[in-house]
Every structure is written in C-alpha cells, then in structure tokens.
MDTraj code that builds the backbone (N, CA, C; nanometers):
import mdtraj as md
import numpy as np

residues = "MET ASN LEU GLY VAL VAL GLU VAL LEU VAL ILE LEU LEU ILE ALA PHE LEU VAL ILE GLY PRO LYS ASP LEU PRO LYS ILE ALA ARG PHE LEU ALA LYS ALA VAL LYS LYS ILE ARG GLN PHE MET TYR ASP MET LYS ALA ALA ILE ASP LEU GLU GLU GLU LEU LYS ASP VAL LYS ASP ALA GLY LYS SER ALA LYS ASP VAL ALA GLY VAL VAL ASN PRO MET LYS GLU ILE ARG LYS ALA VAL THR GLU PRO MET GLU ASP LEU LYS LYS THR MET THR ASP LEU ASN LYS ASP LEU GLN LYS ASP LEU LYS LYS ASP VAL LYS".split()
xyz = np.array([
    [0.0846, -0.1166, 0.0000],
    [0.0000, 0.0000, 0.0000],
    [0.0898, 0.1237, 0.0000],
    [0.1021, 0.1855, -0.1141],
    [0.1853, 0.3048, -0.1258],
    [0.0967, 0.4281, -0.1255],
    [0.1310, 0.5209, -0.0400],
    [0.0577, 0.6467, -0.0331],
    [0.1452, 0.7580, -0.0900],
    [0.0851, 0.8366, -0.1738],
    [0.1568, 0.9504, -0.2290],
    [0.1486, 1.0691, -0.1353],
    [0.2165, 1.1744, -0.1736],
    [0.2194, 1.2959, -0.0924],
    [0.0798, 1.3544, -0.0785],
    [0.0044, 1.3554, -0.1871],
    [-0.1300, 1.4135, -0.1844],
    [-0.2204, 1.3346, -0.0896],
    [-0.2134, 1.2016, -0.0957],
    [-0.2966, 1.1199, -0.0083],
    [-0.2628, 1.1430, 0.1379],
    [-0.1341, 1.1510, 0.1689],
    [-0.0921, 1.1746, 0.3075],
    [-0.1418, 1.3116, 0.3550],
    [-0.1311, 1.4123, 0.2720],
    [-0.1784, 1.5456, 0.3096],
    [-0.3292, 1.5472, 0.3323],
    [-0.4035, 1.4763, 0.2502],
    [-0.5490, 1.4701, 0.2675],
    [-0.5828, 1.4001, 0.3988],
    [-0.5140, 1.2906, 0.4295],
    [-0.5379, 1.2191, 0.5552],
    [-0.5058, 1.3085, 0.6739],
    [-0.3941, 1.3782, 0.6675],
    [-0.3558, 1.4687, 0.7770],
    [-0.4570, 1.5825, 0.7941],
    [-0.5035, 1.6363, 0.6848],
    [-0.6023, 1.7445, 0.6913],
    [-0.7319, 1.6951, 0.7538],
    [-0.7782, 1.5787, 0.7127],
    [-0.9013, 1.5236, 0.7698],
    [-0.8823, 1.4946, 0.9181],
    [-0.7686, 1.4361, 0.9547],
    [-0.7407, 1.4076, 1.0951],
    [-0.7363, 1.5374, 1.1757],
    [-0.6759, 1.6389, 1.1210],
    [-0.6679, 1.7685, 1.1890],
    [-0.8072, 1.8259, 1.2117],
    [-0.8926, 1.8157, 1.1110],
    [-1.0281, 1.8700, 1.1221],
    [-1.1149, 1.7880, 1.2166],
    [-1.1030, 1.6565, 1.2119],
    [-1.1882, 1.5702, 1.2934],
    [-1.1419, 1.5666, 1.4378],
    [-1.0131, 1.5475, 1.4592],
    [-0.9601, 1.5300, 1.5944],
    [-0.9294, 1.6638, 1.6604],
    [-0.8789, 1.7547, 1.5838],
    [-0.8424, 1.8848, 1.6390],
    [-0.6947, 1.8908, 1.6713],
    [-0.6403, 2.0099, 1.6745],
    [-0.4960, 2.0248, 1.6959],
    [-0.4510, 1.9852, 1.8371],
    [-0.5414, 1.9912, 1.9331],
    [-0.5047, 1.9630, 2.0710],
    [-0.4761, 1.8136, 2.0937],
    [-0.5638, 1.7281, 2.0422],
    [-0.5511, 1.5848, 2.0661],
    [-0.4765, 1.5112, 1.9555],
    [-0.4473, 1.5773, 1.8462],
    [-0.3825, 1.5102, 1.7331],
    [-0.2470, 1.4487, 1.7703],
    [-0.1592, 1.5179, 1.8438],
    [-0.0313, 1.4548, 1.8802],
    [-0.0487, 1.3303, 1.9673],
    [-0.1449, 1.3321, 2.0590],
    [-0.1697, 1.2156, 2.1441],
    [-0.2182, 1.0977, 2.0618],
    [-0.3095, 1.1233, 1.9727],
    [-0.3624, 1.0170, 1.8873],
    [-0.2510, 0.9637, 1.7977],
    [-0.1666, 1.0518, 1.7465],
    [-0.0562, 1.0088, 1.6599],
    [0.0409, 0.9195, 1.7370],
    [0.0724, 0.9561, 1.8615],
    [0.1606, 0.8728, 1.9436],
    [0.0968, 0.7373, 1.9712],
    [-0.0319, 0.7394, 2.0047],
    [-0.1033, 0.6150, 2.0303],
    [-0.1014, 0.5252, 1.9070],
    [-0.1294, 0.5817, 1.7911],
    [-0.1299, 0.5027, 1.6679],
    [0.0094, 0.4508, 1.6347],
    [0.1115, 0.5312, 1.6596],
    [0.2489, 0.4853, 1.6340],
    [0.2838, 0.3669, 1.7235],
    [0.2461, 0.3744, 1.8507],
    [0.2713, 0.2626, 1.9416],
    [0.1948, 0.1385, 1.8969],
    [0.0697, 0.1584, 1.8575],
    [-0.0125, 0.0451, 1.8143],
    [0.0457, -0.0204, 1.6894],
    [0.0894, 0.0611, 1.5940],
    [0.1480, 0.0065, 1.4711],
    [0.2754, -0.0703, 1.5040],
    [0.3557, -0.0174, 1.5941],
    [0.4787, -0.0863, 1.6339],
    [0.4474, -0.2222, 1.6955],
    [0.3485, -0.2266, 1.7838],
    [0.3116, -0.3518, 1.8487],
    [0.2525, -0.4501, 1.7478],
    [0.1745, -0.4013, 1.6540],
    [0.1168, -0.4887, 1.5520],
    [0.2258, -0.5452, 1.4633],
    [0.3238, -0.4646, 1.4277],
    [0.4361, -0.5150, 1.3481],
    [0.5128, -0.6221, 1.4239],
    [0.5346, -0.5999, 1.5530],
    [0.6031, -0.6998, 1.6349],
    [0.5206, -0.8281, 1.6412],
    [0.3896, -0.8134, 1.6554],
    [0.3015, -0.9297, 1.6577],
    [0.3108, -1.0064, 1.5263],
    [0.3116, -0.9363, 1.4153],
    [0.3217, -1.0015, 1.2849],
    [0.4553, -1.0741, 1.2713],
    [0.5620, -1.0131, 1.3194],
    [0.6935, -1.0782, 1.3180],
    [0.6903, -1.2067, 1.4014],
    [0.6292, -1.1990, 1.5203],
    [0.6195, -1.3163, 1.6069],
    [0.5343, -1.4259, 1.5433],
    [0.4270, -1.3864, 1.4761],
    [0.3418, -1.4843, 1.4090],
    [0.4187, -1.5530, 1.2961],
    [0.4979, -1.4767, 1.2220],
    [0.5780, -1.5357, 1.1143],
    [0.6772, -1.6353, 1.1725],
    [0.7378, -1.5996, 1.2848],
    [0.8318, -1.6911, 1.3493],
    [0.7604, -1.8185, 1.3942],
    [0.6388, -1.8047, 1.4455],
    [0.5631, -1.9217, 1.4885],
    [0.5279, -2.0104, 1.3696],
    [0.4911, -1.9496, 1.2588],
    [0.4584, -2.0258, 1.1384],
    [0.5826, -2.0961, 1.0860],
    [0.6952, -2.0258, 1.0884],
    [0.8213, -2.0883, 1.0458],
    [0.8554, -2.2077, 1.1349],
    [0.8320, -2.1925, 1.2658],
    [0.8575, -2.3019, 1.3583],
    [0.7671, -2.4203, 1.3265],
    [0.6417, -2.3913, 1.2969],
    [0.5476, -2.4978, 1.2627],
    [0.5922, -2.5716, 1.1364],
    [0.6382, -2.4981, 1.0379],
    [0.6865, -2.5611, 0.9144],
    [0.8097, -2.6477, 0.9408],
    [0.8994, -2.5990, 1.0246],
    [1.0183, -2.6772, 1.0582],
    [0.9797, -2.8069, 1.1296],
    [0.8857, -2.7968, 1.2229],
    [0.8426, -2.9157, 1.2938],
    [0.7734, -3.0149, 1.2000],
    [0.6991, -2.9641, 1.1049],
    [0.6338, -3.0512, 1.0072],
    [0.7386, -3.1220, 0.9210],
    [0.8425, -3.0485, 0.8800],
    [0.9499, -3.1089, 0.8004],
    [1.0194, -3.2210, 0.8773],
    [1.0410, -3.1972, 1.0059],
    [1.1053, -3.2993, 1.0887],
    [1.0153, -3.4223, 1.0977],
    [0.8872, -3.4004, 1.1174],
    [0.7932, -3.5124, 1.1252],
    [0.7889, -3.5892, 0.9939],
    [0.7881, -3.5159, 0.8822],
    [0.7860, -3.5794, 0.7506],
    [0.9119, -3.6607, 0.7246],
    [1.0207, -3.6203, 0.7820],
    [1.1466, -3.6925, 0.7627],
    [1.1489, -3.8215, 0.8428],
    [1.0493, -3.8439, 0.9261],
    [1.0394, -3.9688, 0.9994],
    [1.1046, -3.9676, 1.1355],
    [1.1462, -3.8504, 1.1823],
    [1.2078, -3.8414, 1.3145],
    [1.0981, -3.8258, 1.4191],
    [1.1190, -3.8807, 1.5324],
    [1.0219, -3.8646, 1.6399],
    [1.0428, -3.7289, 1.7064],
    [0.9370, -3.6773, 1.7646],
    [0.9447, -3.5461, 1.8295],
    [1.0409, -3.5483, 1.9479],
    [1.0574, -3.6610, 2.0117],
    [1.1481, -3.6693, 2.1267],
    [1.2944, -3.6586, 2.0843],
    [1.3248, -3.7009, 1.9649],
    [1.4622, -3.6960, 1.9163],
    [1.5038, -3.5558, 1.8714],
    [1.4076, -3.4696, 1.8506],
    [1.4363, -3.3372, 1.7965],
    [1.4514, -3.2381, 1.9105],
    [1.5732, -3.2106, 1.9477],
    [1.6076, -3.1060, 2.0458],
    [1.5259, -3.1156, 2.1733],
    [1.4882, -3.2346, 2.2109],
    [1.4157, -3.2522, 2.3360],
    [1.2716, -3.2065, 2.3313],
    [1.2163, -3.1827, 2.2152],
    [1.0769, -3.1401, 2.2049],
    [0.9896, -3.2621, 2.2287],
    [0.9077, -3.2565, 2.3311],
    [0.8229, -3.3690, 2.3665],
    [0.6926, -3.3646, 2.2888],
    [0.6344, -3.2482, 2.2795],
    [0.5060, -3.2337, 2.2128],
    [0.5135, -3.1141, 2.1177],
    [0.5331, -3.1370, 1.9877],
    [0.5483, -3.0234, 1.8965],
    [0.4235, -2.9362, 1.8887],
    [0.3054, -2.9939, 1.9017],
    [0.1841, -2.9128, 1.8968],
    [0.1767, -2.8176, 2.0159],
    [0.2231, -2.8645, 2.1310],
    [0.2257, -2.7782, 2.2486],
    [0.3208, -2.6612, 2.2264],
    [0.4365, -2.6873, 2.1669],
    [0.5333, -2.5814, 2.1383],
    [0.4770, -2.4820, 2.0370],
    [0.4091, -2.5340, 1.9374],
    [0.3489, -2.4455, 1.8364],
    [0.2418, -2.3586, 1.9006],
    [0.1562, -2.4211, 1.9796],
    [0.0489, -2.3471, 2.0470],
    [0.1074, -2.2381, 2.1350],
    [0.2130, -2.2732, 2.2074],
    [0.2789, -2.1758, 2.2954],
    [0.3389, -2.0618, 2.2131],
    [0.4030, -2.0960, 2.1015],
    [0.4662, -1.9940, 2.0172],
    [0.3630, -1.9007, 1.9556],
    [0.2404, -1.9471, 1.9379],
    [0.1366, -1.8636, 1.8781],
    [0.0619, -1.7842, 1.9847],
    [0.0298, -1.8479, 2.0973],
    [-0.0527, -1.7805, 2.1973],
    [0.0233, -1.6773, 2.2796],
    [0.1509, -1.7005, 2.3063],
    [0.2254, -1.6026, 2.3866],
    [0.2324, -1.4651, 2.3198],
    [0.2655, -1.4550, 2.1895],
    [0.2640, -1.3226, 2.1270],
    [0.1245, -1.2602, 2.1261],
    [0.0208, -1.3425, 2.1123],
    [-0.1146, -1.2896, 2.1124],
    [-0.1497, -1.2331, 2.2497],
    [-0.1108, -1.3026, 2.3560],
    [-0.1357, -1.2532, 2.4909],
    [-0.0581, -1.1233, 2.5156],
    [0.0671, -1.1195, 2.4672],
    [0.1477, -0.9976, 2.4812],
    [0.0821, -0.8811, 2.4084],
    [0.0299, -0.9068, 2.2894],
    [-0.0359, -0.8018, 2.2131],
    [-0.1610, -0.7541, 2.2852],
    [-0.2391, -0.8462, 2.3409],
    [-0.3594, -0.8079, 2.4155],
    [-0.3217, -0.7164, 2.5319],
    [-0.2184, -0.7572, 2.6075],
    [-0.1761, -0.6783, 2.7222],
    [-0.1276, -0.5410, 2.6786],
    [-0.0504, -0.5380, 2.5716],
    [0.0022, -0.4107, 2.5222],
    [-0.1100, -0.3191, 2.4775],
    [-0.2055, -0.3733, 2.4049],
    [-0.3169, -0.2918, 2.3571],
    [-0.3995, -0.2405, 2.4758],
    [-0.4174, -0.3238, 2.5785],
    [-0.4885, -0.2805, 2.6986],
    [-0.4122, -0.1678, 2.7673],
    [-0.2806, -0.1841, 2.7788],
    [-0.1979, -0.0796, 2.8408],
    [-0.2026, 0.0497, 2.7608],
    [-0.1961, 0.0389, 2.6279],
    [-0.2036, 0.1585, 2.5434],
    [-0.3379, 0.2281, 2.5608],
    [-0.4435, 0.1499, 2.5687],
    [-0.5767, 0.2069, 2.5872],
    [-0.5856, 0.2792, 2.7216],
    [-0.5305, 0.2167, 2.8282],
    [-0.5307, 0.2810, 2.9594],
    [-0.4516, 0.4115, 2.9557],
    [-0.3350, 0.4095, 2.8902],
    [-0.2527, 0.5304, 2.8797],
    [-0.3268, 0.6410, 2.8056],
    [-0.3925, 0.6048, 2.6981],
    [-0.4674, 0.7036, 2.6205],
    [-0.5817, 0.7604, 2.7039],
    [-0.6515, 0.6738, 2.7772],
    [-0.7614, 0.7196, 2.8613],
    [-0.7100, 0.8157, 2.9689],
    [-0.5937, 0.7832, 3.0297],
    [-0.5345, 0.8711, 3.1305],
    [-0.5013, 1.0069, 3.0706],
    [-0.4372, 1.0047, 2.9520],
    [-0.3994, 1.1298, 2.8868],
    [-0.5219, 1.2137, 2.8546],
    [-0.6253, 1.1495, 2.8068],
    [-0.7476, 1.2234, 2.7731],
    [-0.8159, 1.2784, 2.8976],
    [-0.8138, 1.2031, 3.0087],
    [-0.8734, 1.2506, 3.1329],
    [-0.7956, 1.3686, 3.1897],
    [-0.6604, 1.3657, 3.1744],
    [-0.5787, 1.4783, 3.2204],
    [-0.6161, 1.6056, 3.1450],
    [-0.6395, 1.5935, 3.0159],
    [-0.6724, 1.7099, 2.9350],
    [-0.8108, 1.7636, 2.9651],
    [-0.9012, 1.6769, 3.0066],
    [-1.0369, 1.7207, 3.0375],
    [-1.0367, 1.8017, 3.1653],
    [-0.9507, 1.7646, 3.2594],
    [-0.9424, 1.8371, 3.3884],
    [-0.8771, 1.9658, 3.3659],
])
top = md.Topology()
chain = top.add_chain()
for i, resn in enumerate(residues, 1):
    res = top.add_residue(resn, chain, resSeq=i)
    for name in ("N", "CA", "C"):
        top.add_atom(name, md.element.get_by_symbol(name[0]), res)
traj = md.Trajectory(xyz[None], top)
C-alpha cells in the first residue's frame, strides 16, 4: 500500500479537522505505538509459522518429536509460540488504551 504525498496530506487534513490540533499529537503517538506492536506481533506470528513448518518437516522426515532437540510435544510448542505473542499483544493494547484514557482525562481536567 503506497501512499503519495497528496494522499498523506489529505489524511492529515481530515485528521486535523476531525480530531483537532489539541488531541492530534496524542492520537498520533497512540497510533504509532499500536502500529509498532502490531508489526512486532506479525513478526512473532511469522516466526511461529516458520517453527510450525520446521516441525512438520522434521515429522515428515520420519524423526520422532522426542529426538528433535528434546521437544516432547510439537503441537504444544506451536500453540505456545502462537498464543504467547497474542497474549502480549492483548496486554500491550490494553496498556495503550489505559494510557490514552489517562492522557485524555488529564486534558479534560
């Protein structure tokens, strides 16, 4: 998804008009943090998928899961590799939401 200069300016203008100059920096920081966390989540998901493919290759080669680096249950390892980043993302998004709510409450006072 490539955005040109004109598209970026239109988005910024709309954001400025809708959100207002006062809250725009806070929203921009929040969105930057969220994008960073989502990118990290995507990286972790790719790593989990790569791990799953490696484990499948080992299984296809006829090796037992116990012989492979001490892995007892490959499905458990895969599940762990997928759910831990998801839990981290949930916690991060909750923390970001709390931070944003605090910042907005400070400005209201």
